[in-house]
N, C-alpha and C positions, 0 to 999 in steps of 0.2 A: 203374516201375523194374524192370529185368530181375532175375530170380532167379539167383543164382550156383549153379553145379553143380560138385561136386568131381570132378576128372578126373585120370587117371593115364595118361600116354602117352609117346611118344618121337619124336624126329626123327632121321632117318638120312640121311647124305650118301653117295651111292654113285656110283662111276664107271660110267656106262652101258656103256662099251666093254668093261670087264673084269668088272664086277659086284662089284668090291672095295669094301668099306665103308671110307671114310676117316674118318668121325666118327659117333658116336652120342651123343645127349643124351637122357637120361630126365628127365621132369618130371612134377610133380603139383601141383595147387593148385585154387583156385576160379576158375571161368570163367563169364562171362555169355554167351559165344558157343558154342552147342552144335556139336559135331562138329569144327569147325576150331580152336576154342580160341585164336583169334588174339589176344585180349586177354591171355591168359596167356603166349603167345609173346612179346609185346611186353615184358612184365615180365621174362621170362628174358633177352631181348636187352639190356635196360637193365642188368640185373645183370651180365651178361658184359662189357658195355662199361665199366661202372664198375670192373671188376676189372683192366682194362688199365693198365699203368704205362709211360708213354712213356720213362721213365728206362731201362727195360730195353732198349729199342731203341737209345737213345743209348750205353749201356754196351757194346753189341755192334756199334756202328758201322753201324746199320741205319736211318739217317734216311730214305733213299729208300723203303725197304720200309714204314716207318711211314706216310709220306705216301701211298703207293699204297694201303695198307690203308684209310686214312682216306677216300680218294676212292671206293673200292669200297663202303664202309659207307654213305656219303652217296648214292651211285647206287642201291644196293639199297633204302635207305629210301625214296627218291623213287619208285622203281618200285613198291614194296609199297603205298604210299599214293596211287598214281596222280598223282604230281606230276611234271611234265615240265620 
């Protein structure tokens, strides 16, 4: 069994053409995967997904945007885990 290591890091989303940061997420916790901390990132992703309330999309008449976001999430998850 792998030993968990406490890490403190961040993820930054930047527009490569402008260099502008569009999002920054700071995180910390226990990780079994050194350097990449991918197991911790998955926990963060699950927490963020669980915080989404589809009702907010409905109330703002954004059904199509919700479905497009859903498709992007599935596509990104498949790519991240090597599923085609």
